[in-house]
C-alpha positions as a printed Julia matrix, in Angstrom:
413×3 Matrix{Float64}:
 352.6   123.86  203.02
 354.02  120.88  201.68
 351.43  120.31  198.96
 350.86  123.74  198.2
 354.54  124.15  197.05
 354.18  120.75  195.18
 351.03  121.91  193.47
 352.74  125.02  192.17
 355.63  123.19  190.84
 353.28  120.89  188.87
 351.36  123.57  187.36
 354.47  125.34  186.41
 355.64  122.23  184.42
 352.38  122.23  182.62
 353.11  125.56  181.64
 356.21  124.26  179.65
 353.96  122.52  177.09
 352.39  125.56  176.23
 355.53  127.6   175.96
 356.98  124.92  173.66
 353.97  125.25  171.08
 354.62  127.93  168.72
 350.85  128.6   167.87
 350.59  128.96  164.19
 348.12  130.51  161.97
 345.28  128.39  160.64
 343.65  125.25  162.14
 342.56  123.98  158.86
 340.98  120.43  158.14
 337.81  119.72  156.44
 335.04  119.41  158.76
 333.9   116.08  159.69
 330.04  115.5   160.2
 329.8   112.78  162.77
 332.02  111.71  165.82
 332.95  108.56  164.04
 334.44  110.51  161.21
 336.75  112.25  163.78
 337.33  109.19  165.75
 338.6   107.21  162.61
 341.42  109.38  162.4
 342.37  109.15  166.01
 344.34  106.83  168.43
 344.36  106.44  172.24
 346.86  108.72  174.24
 347.19  107.75  178.01
 348.82  109.38  180.78
 352.04  107.65  181.96
 350.55  105.91  184.61
 347.64  104.78  182.52
 344.98  105.94  184.86
 343.18  108.26  182.32
 343.18  108.35  178.51
 341.77  110.3   175.43
 341.52  109.47  171.73
 343.34  112.11  169.72
 344.71  112.6   166.33
 346.76  109.78  165.41
 349.61  112.18  163.88
 349.87  114.04  167.08
 352.79  113.51  169.56
 352.87  113.27  173.21
 354.66  115.84  175.43
 356.35  114.98  178.46
 354.68  117.06  181.48
 356.85  115.13  184.1
 353.62  114.21  185.94
 352.44  110.69  185.87
 348.74  111.27  185.83
 348.64  114.09  183.28
 348.7   113.99  179.58
 350.02  116.17  176.93
 349.88  115.88  173.33
 350.18  118.33  170.1
 350.18  118.4   166.48
 353.37  118.25  164.49
 352.92  121.86  163.03
 352.68  122.93  166.8
 349.46  124.76  166.14
 347.12  122.77  168.39
 347.6   120.94  171.83
 345.58  119.13  174.43
 346.18  118.82  178.02
 344.36  116.46  180.45
 345.02  117.38  183.89
 343.93  114.61  186.62
 343.59  115.49  190.38
 343.02  112.53  192.49
 340.83  112.98  195.4
 342.73  111.11  197.78
 346.14  109.91  198.53
 349.76  111.34  198.28
 348.8   112.83  194.87
 346.09  114.73  195.98
 346.53  118.27  194.84
 343.07  119.76  195.08
 339.94  119.31  197.57
 337.09  120.43  194.96
 336.4   121.4   191.32
 336.56  125.17  192.4
 339.91  124.98  193.61
 340.91  123.11  190.24
 339.19  125.73  188.24
 340.93  128.51  190.36
 344.42  126.65  189.85
 343.9   126.73  186.17
 342.62  129.83  185.49
 345.02  131.89  187.5
 348.08  129.78  186.08
 347.36  130.22  182.57
 345.92  133.86  182.7
 342.33  132.8   181.29
 340.38  135.77  179.9
 337.42  136.45  178.1
 335.65  133.37  179.54
 332.46  132.38  177.85
 330.06  129.54  178.67
 330.1   126.78  176.09
 328.12  123.48  175.43
 329.6   120.72  177.29
 330.86  117.44  175.9
 329.53  114.23  176.88
 332.31  112.65  179.05
 331.85  108.73  180.08
 331.53  108.21  183.69
 332.33  111.83  184.66
 329.61  114.23  186.43
 329.47  117.84  186.72
 330.81  118.46  183.34
 331.25  122.29  182.09
 332.86  123.89  179.3
 333.95  127.32  178.19
 335.68  129.04  175.46
 338.33  131.6   176.57
 341.83  133.01  175.77
 344.7   131.12  177.54
 348.17  132.7   178.27
 351.65  131.25  179.06
 355.08  132.27  178.37
 354.06  135.41  176.45
 351.91  133.35  173.85
 348.16  133.49  173.94
 345.98  131.12  172.12
 341.94  130.23  171.89
 340.98  127.44  174.37
 338.15  125.37  174.98
 338.24  123.92  178.61
 336.39  121.47  180.11
 335.77  120.49  183.89
 334.44  117.49  185.47
 334.91  114.84  188.07
 334.69  111.08  188.7
 334.58  109.39  191.78
 338.56  109.08  191.78
 339.65  112.65  190.6
 338.89  115.98  189.38
 339.59  116.97  185.88
 340.52  119.83  183.52
 340.77  118.92  179.79
 341.8   121.83  177.73
 342.09  121.9   173.8
 344.23  125.09  172.71
 344.63  126.43  169.07
 345.82  129.49  167.43
 342.38  130.21  166.22
 339.62  128.05  167.37
 337.08  126.59  164.85
 333.98  124.91  165.24
 335.78  121.98  163.72
 338.29  121.89  166.38
 335.7   121.93  169.03
 333.67  119.08  167.5
 336.65  117.13  167.06
 337.51  117.58  170.81
 333.88  116.58  171.69
 334.59  113.34  169.97
 337.8   112.89  171.81
 336.04  113.38  175.37
 333.31  110.73  174.21
 336.13  108.46  174.21
 337.63  109.52  177.78
 338.72  106.48  179.91
 339.61  106.21  183.53
 341.37  103.27  185.14
 341.37  104.38  188.9
 344.23  102.44  190.62
 343.37  100.52  193.76
 345.06  102.58  196.57
 346.64  100.16  199.08
 346.06  100.96  202.68
 347.68   99.12  205.24
 345.94  100.67  208.27
 344.02   97.69  209.87
 342.05   99.34  212.68
 338.55   99.98  212.86
 337.72  103.62  212.11
 336.1   104.1   215.92
 334.96  107.51  217.24
 338.08  107.62  219.46
 340.46  107.34  216.12
 338.02  109.99  214.62
 338.67  112.2   217.59
 342.41  111.8   216.96
 342.02  112.97  213.28
 339.65  116.08  214.52
 342.49  117.26  216.62
 344.74  118.07  213.5
 342.17  118.23  210.84
 342.81  121.74  210.03
 346.52  121.05  208.74
 345.31  117.84  207.14
 342.75  119.89  205.17
 345.24  122.41  204.49
 347.53  119.74  202.81
 344.57  118.65  200.83
 344.56  115.26  202.52
 341.94  113.13  204.03
 340.95  113.94  207.62
 338.98  110.49  207.54
 342.26  108.66  207.49
 344.66  108.08  210.52
 347.54  110.31  209.49
 345.56  111.89  206.48
 346.8   109.41  203.76
 346.29  105.7   203.02
 349.38  103.85  204.63
 351.47  102.32  201.62
 354.98  102.78  200.53
 354.12  105.95  198.29
 352.74  107.76  201.61
 355.49  106.71  203.29
 357.97  108.36  200.98
 355.74  111.5   201.06
 355.68  111.69  204.58
 359.29  111.02  205.1
 360.17  114.12  202.95
 357.72  116.18  204.95
 359.22  115.28  208.43
 362.68  115.7   207.15
 361.8   119.14  205.86
 359.62  120.58  208.45
 360.49  118.8   211.41
 364.37  117.46  211.02
 362.95  113.89  211.63
 364.66  111.31  209.68
 364.6   108.0   211.7
 362.92  106.62  214.8
 365.64  108.27  217.09
 364.78  111.89  215.45
 361.08  111.07  215.82
 361.28  110.16  219.28
 363.4   113.13  220.36
 361.03  115.5   218.54
 358.03  114.2   220.32
 359.56  114.24  223.77
 360.32  117.83  223.15
 356.89  118.87  222.09
 355.35  116.97  224.91
 357.56  118.26  227.52
 358.54  121.8   226.25
 357.2   122.68  222.86
 356.57  126.31  222.16
 354.49  126.84  225.33
 357.46  126.55  227.42
 359.39  129.19  225.22
 356.15  131.25  225.38
 355.86  131.46  229.1
 359.63  131.99  229.38
 359.21  135.09  227.29
 356.23  136.31  228.75
 357.73  136.09  232.48
 360.78  137.75  231.26
 358.43  140.87  230.79
 356.86  140.58  234.06
 360.32  140.52  235.54
 360.83  143.74  233.6
 357.94  145.4   235.13
 355.32  144.61  232.76
 351.79  143.95  234.13
 348.23  143.62  232.95
 347.63  147.1   233.3
 350.71  148.25  230.91
 349.51  150.23  228.09
 350.41  148.28  224.69
 351.95  151.42  223.37
 354.5   151.81  226.44
 355.04  147.89  225.94
 355.81  148.22  222.2
 358.23  151.48  222.96
 360.09  149.37  225.93
 360.54  146.23  223.42
 362.09  148.37  220.47
 364.31  150.87  222.9
 365.3   148.16  225.34
 365.34  144.88  223.59
 366.15  146.28  220.24
 363.09  144.87  218.41
 361.72  146.33  215.11
 358.09  147.4   215.43
 356.54  144.24  213.87
 358.27  141.95  216.42
 357.45  144.21  219.18
 353.74  144.13  218.24
 353.88  140.35  218.19
 355.09  140.12  221.54
 352.84  142.84  223.01
 349.81  140.77  221.41
 351.34  137.49  222.86
 351.54  139.16  226.34
 347.95  140.37  225.97
 347.1   136.73  225.18
 349.11  135.58  228.19
 347.45  137.87  230.89
 343.98  136.72  229.53
 344.57  133.02  229.21
 347.57  132.1   231.57
 350.49  130.03  230.97
 348.79  127.56  229.15
 347.4   129.9   226.51
 348.87  128.24  223.49
 348.99  124.47  224.74
 346.61  123.57  222.23
 349.2   124.08  219.45
 351.59  122.01  221.03
 349.15  119.1   221.69
 347.46  119.35  218.19
 350.65  119.0   216.5
 351.9   116.1   219.05
 348.76  114.21  217.8
 349.5   115.26  214.16
 353.1   113.81  214.62
 351.49  110.46  215.67
 349.91  109.97  212.38
 352.94  111.12  210.4
 355.21  108.72  212.13
 353.0   105.87  211.4
 352.62  106.92  207.72
 356.11  107.39  207.48
 357.16  103.9   209.0
 358.84  105.23  212.09
 356.03  104.07  214.66
 353.98  100.97  213.94
 350.21  101.29  213.81
 349.83  100.06  217.6
 352.5   102.49  218.87
 351.13  105.22  217.09
 347.63  104.63  218.18
 348.6   103.91  221.86
 350.71  107.06  221.99
 347.86  109.07  220.42
 345.52  107.82  222.99
 347.78  108.94  225.83
 348.26  112.28  224.25
 344.49  112.93  224.0
 343.89  111.72  227.39
 346.34  114.35  228.61
 344.94  117.27  226.52
 341.22  116.55  226.79
 340.65  117.61  230.34
 342.51  120.91  229.54
 339.68  122.29  227.19
 336.07  122.36  227.26
 335.12  122.08  223.65
 336.6   121.77  220.19
 336.28  125.44  219.98
 338.11  125.9   223.07
 341.21  123.52  221.75
 341.05  125.08  218.34
 341.18  128.56  219.92
 344.33  127.7   221.7
 345.69  125.97  218.78
 345.45  129.18  216.65
 346.96  131.41  219.44
 349.98  129.16  219.22
 349.95  129.25  215.53
 349.93  133.06  215.58
 352.87  132.96  218.38
 354.79  130.54  216.03
 354.34  132.34  212.94
 354.27  135.92  214.03
 351.13  136.36  211.91
 347.56  136.01  212.06
 345.71  132.73  211.92
 342.85  133.88  209.6
 343.42  130.94  207.05
 343.46  128.53  209.28
 340.34  129.85  211.14
 338.47  130.0   208.12
 339.27  126.21  207.18
 338.09  125.19  210.51
 334.76  127.01  210.22
 334.49  125.58  206.76
 335.11  122.06  207.79
 332.15  122.12  210.19
 329.83  122.89  207.51
 330.6   119.79  205.62
 328.59  116.53  205.93
 331.85  114.58  207.08
 332.67  117.3   209.58
 334.83  115.59  212.15
 334.08  117.89  214.89
 330.63  116.3   215.11
 332.45  114.05  217.62
 331.57  114.95  221.1
 334.99  116.54  222.29
 334.23  115.09  225.95
 333.49  111.6   224.89
 335.34  108.76  226.5
 338.4   108.21  225.02
 339.31  104.5   225.01
 341.44  101.93  223.38
 339.2   100.39  220.51
 341.82   98.65  218.47
């Protein structure tokens, strides 16, 4: 959730560059015949964090995209621009988990239309390089675009050349620019010291759905490398979503979720319905009518409670326990990354929680079913997106659910 919001904000910032460029008539310039001819009139432009660079016309000026790992530059006349968008594959700056998701974000954000495959440039150390010609729109302005996608071991990339009217000369020039692409991937500090054993992988699997939803890495305890940058990210997330701001509030929240959680509220509400005479044989239509007339709920709220009662009658008081326990496991990773728990404290408590929850379920499917029922109760909505993520994760080579759910969980650190 947190990352999805950040991703939207970042793309909107990039839109500001295009809106600021008054695309003018004519892309002019004599046609150069070799890449060297183009490059002789270029200089290196780098992202603010110096992790990626391109050679572009030496007369161009940089544009501030307010993203340390994105590069924007344009001509003085405002008739041409280049944007390099970098999407790191790991870490707190991770905004996408595949080339497909990058393509979808770019194309939907800039209303790309008339897309046609084009010859891709040669980009050093970048694989899966593709290119297309298209129309790109932003802020009511539409221009021609030549868009290149590709990836390195470190990041996914989208590189776009935009002009009022694209010429073959423009594309040849940009291909020359791409030939000078350079990446200086940063060394990511990770202070997590424990060996990644099956027990810790089991911990990670218990909250892998949310980790993946955040575009983080379920192969890391807590989903992020343990460093100062990740700590700041995690502290912001915990404050926004959990009202956790320090060790005391972290302990208080953990105590609540382990001893009460949403499962206690769930059981209390269902027992209230039983006290009002509702039974497993009560028709759902009759229950909804009672909830709207006697309790003042609207139809959607009444339907949600009726669905919850059906779950309660089928699975009993522990119907949504998986929701609380998976989130408790998740919090252990978060608390460690944020700096509120030490590595040893977080792993020890994770083991304690895991050994409590494991006997309550027969398999990963059983646990995740309970987790998703709890999500539906909490969110008053369906869990289709999270269900789809779970099923998709199970098809991957690094599928964390390959770990035997009933394995012996033991201290390995």
